[in-house]
Each structure stands twice: as C-alpha cells, then as structure tokens.
C-alpha positions as a printed Julia matrix, in Angstrom:
202×3 Matrix{Float64}:
 41.21  131.53  191.24
 43.51  128.79  189.96
 47.22  128.84  190.75
 49.39  130.29  187.97
 51.72  128.08  185.97
 55.24  128.6   187.32
 58.5   127.86  185.51
 61.08  129.19  187.98
 61.76  129.82  191.66
 64.03  132.33  193.37
 65.52  131.69  196.8
 67.03  134.74  198.5
 69.27  133.79  201.42
 72.43  134.81  203.25
 74.96  132.0   203.75
 76.58  131.74  207.15
 80.31  132.35  207.47
 81.11  128.64  207.18
 78.79  128.03  204.21
 78.91  128.7   200.5
 75.96  129.65  198.34
 76.54  126.51  196.28
 76.24  124.31  199.39
 73.02  126.06  200.34
 71.73  125.6   196.82
 72.31  121.85  196.97
 70.52  121.62  200.32
 67.6   123.69  199.04
 67.35  121.71  195.82
 67.08  118.41  197.69
 64.33  119.79  199.92
 62.37  121.43  197.12
 62.51  118.26  195.01
 60.34  116.54  197.59
 57.41  118.35  195.91
 58.93  119.41  192.58
 60.79  116.41  191.25
 61.85  118.0   187.96
 63.42  121.08  189.57
 66.98  121.93  188.58
 69.46  124.53  189.74
 69.82  127.25  187.13
 72.17  129.8   188.7
 74.0   130.56  191.95
 74.72  134.27  192.38
 76.17  135.87  195.5
 77.45  139.21  196.65
 80.86  138.89  198.3
 80.12  137.8   201.87
 76.5   138.82  201.41
 73.11  137.85  200.06
 72.75  135.04  197.53
 70.14  134.62  194.8
 69.56  130.97  193.92
 67.54  130.43  190.74
 65.74  127.15  190.07
 63.94  126.08  186.89
 61.12  123.59  186.5
 61.26  121.12  183.66
 57.71  122.11  182.69
 55.57  125.02  183.92
 53.07  123.83  186.5
 50.46  125.34  188.82
 51.96  126.44  192.12
 49.98  128.38  194.7
 51.14  130.97  197.21
 50.26  128.53  200.03
 52.44  125.81  198.51
 55.31  128.28  198.23
 54.92  129.34  201.86
 54.96  125.7   202.96
 58.13  125.04  200.96
 59.73  128.19  202.38
 58.94  127.04  205.93
 60.47  123.65  205.2
 63.66  125.36  204.06
 63.68  127.59  207.12
 63.17  124.66  209.5
 66.11  122.91  207.81
 68.42  125.76  208.75
 67.94  128.36  206.01
 66.42  130.66  208.59
 66.51  133.96  206.74
 65.51  132.66  203.31
 62.67  133.91  201.11
 61.22  131.69  198.38
 59.36  133.29  195.48
 57.57  132.01  192.43
 58.89  133.56  189.22
 57.0   133.82  185.96
 59.31  134.14  182.98
 58.21  137.03  180.77
 61.15  137.23  178.36
 64.46  135.49  177.7
 66.99  136.92  175.24
 70.33  135.42  174.28
 73.3   137.63  173.53
 76.6   137.61  171.64
 78.49  136.05  174.56
 76.21  133.02  174.89
 78.37  130.0   175.73
 81.14  132.04  177.32
 81.91  132.08  181.04
 79.73  134.67  182.82
 81.16  135.42  186.27
 78.92  138.47  186.7
 75.15  138.48  187.29
 73.36  141.83  187.46
 69.78  142.08  188.74
 67.39  145.04  188.63
 64.18  144.75  190.64
 61.38  147.28  190.85
 57.67  147.88  191.37
 56.06  150.1   188.74
 54.56  153.31  190.03
 50.76  153.2   190.01
 49.47  153.7   186.47
 52.85  153.02  184.83
 52.99  149.22  184.71
 51.84  148.82  181.11
 54.33  151.33  179.69
 57.21  150.15  181.88
 56.67  146.55  180.85
 56.32  147.53  177.18
 59.6   149.46  177.41
 61.36  146.51  179.02
 60.09  143.99  176.5
 60.23  146.03  173.3
 63.39  148.08  173.83
 65.39  147.72  177.01
 65.88  143.99  177.64
 66.47  143.06  173.97
 68.78  146.06  173.61
 70.98  145.17  176.57
 70.97  141.51  175.54
 72.46  142.5   172.17
 75.49  144.23  173.73
 78.83  142.45  173.32
 79.66  140.75  176.61
 76.06  139.86  177.45
 75.3   136.14  177.33
 71.66  136.1   178.45
 68.98  138.43  179.76
 65.8   137.45  181.56
 62.74  139.26  182.86
 60.52  137.69  185.47
 57.51  138.61  187.56
 58.1   137.88  191.25
 54.71  136.73  192.54
 55.59  136.51  196.22
 58.21  138.59  197.98
 58.67  141.18  195.24
 59.55  143.66  193.89
 57.3   142.61  191.04
 59.7   143.02  188.1
 63.06  141.23  188.1
 65.34  141.81  185.11
 68.71  140.07  185.2
 71.75  139.78  182.98
 74.61  137.27  182.74
 77.78  139.14  181.77
 81.36  138.22  180.94
 82.64  141.19  182.94
 81.26  144.07  185.03
 82.86  146.48  182.58
 80.22  145.55  180.01
 77.85  147.88  181.89
 80.08  150.86  181.18
 80.66  150.28  177.49
 79.21  152.71  174.9
 76.69  150.21  173.53
 75.24  149.45  176.98
 75.08  153.15  177.89
 73.38  153.93  174.58
 70.58  151.47  175.37
 70.18  152.98  178.83
 70.18  156.52  177.46
 67.21  156.46  175.1
 64.35  158.94  175.22
 61.93  156.17  176.26
 64.29  155.16  179.09
 64.43  158.72  180.38
 60.64  158.93  180.39
 59.89  155.71  182.25
 62.82  155.19  184.63
 61.63  157.83  187.14
 58.55  155.65  187.66
 60.48  152.74  189.19
 59.67  152.29  192.88
 61.21  149.99  195.51
 64.19  149.66  193.21
 67.05  147.23  193.89
 70.12  147.07  191.67
 72.5   144.3   192.7
 75.76  143.03  191.24
 76.57  139.4   191.99
 79.42  137.0   191.41
 78.26  133.7   189.96
 79.42  130.35  191.28
 79.94  127.14  189.37
 76.98  124.8   189.47
 77.53  121.46  191.24
C-alpha cells in the first residue's frame, strides 16, 4: 500500500527545565528539514511547565510512510529530544472564525478514538456540526481537525482562541449542548482534552 499524502506533522515533547518549547521547535525544524525541505513551523503550544505540542506544515502534501516517520523520530531523539513522539497528521477540515488575525494565546486540543462502530457518525458530527459551529463563535480564530496516523488518538480537533473564557460563553456552550452532541460524545474513547498556552513563532 502506498504511503498517504501528508500535509502536517505533530511533535509531542516535554522541554527540560532550561529549555523553551520554541527552542525545541527550532531544533526539531532544522533536523526535520534534512528530509522535508519545505517544512515550516505552524504553532508552538505548551502547558505551563509541561508537555508541548509543536505543529509543522508541509508546503505541499507528499507521501510519507510510517517507517520514514519512525526514522525522523529517532533522529530527533538521538539529538536530545528523548521523550518526543512524531506523528503524521492528515488535515480533514480547517475553519476560520471571527477572531482570525487577532492574537490567540490559547490553544485547545481534543483528541479521541471513536468507539468501535461509531467512527462514521462521530466524524460526520465533527465535520457537519461541531467544528464549524465552534469555529463560528466570537473569540475563535481557527479550528482544525486532523487524523493522527501514528501515535494517536486518531482524531485531533484543535482551536486557536483569544481567551480561555471563550469556552464558557453561551455560544460555545450552545454548540456543545446539541442533541447530536449528546448522542455521540459518550462514544469517545482514549479522550484527551488539553489547554495550552501558545508561544510566538521565531
């Protein structure tokens, strides 16, 4: 089977006490560009003194196999990013919101594996109702949904927000509180919900 065309990469890592996520991102970008010359850093997101999610985008989608990803991950690990995980991401949907162009110091990520037999409906809900709905809320700049082809969970939905309080506003809660949401949300498994601070790109 041929390797899928990949447009993005996700590097999960935990910076050491003397490092910043931005410094790690620059190191990783230089190493990854040895094989992917048109790679660029898209976003640096980190929990306070915790895990960082570094997003990279390819200039053009290109075939990238699991073996190639493992080799790149090992190169990063041998260069000192010992606990890192590198995953291929396939972009499923990208929505822009009312706050596009504003500063977005908050990045919120929701990861999950669909329960067996529920993938089609969960993905339809995300793409037809949930992601576009949350993207339309005031204070949301962008929303993305990816498939994580390597380390999982499979579905990664993420949102760039002007403030964490956006997630508590009536419009956001209304999108989360629909009948369809109530029906499908219990069928998330291996769920991770993570709030990050974003860092300025170098």
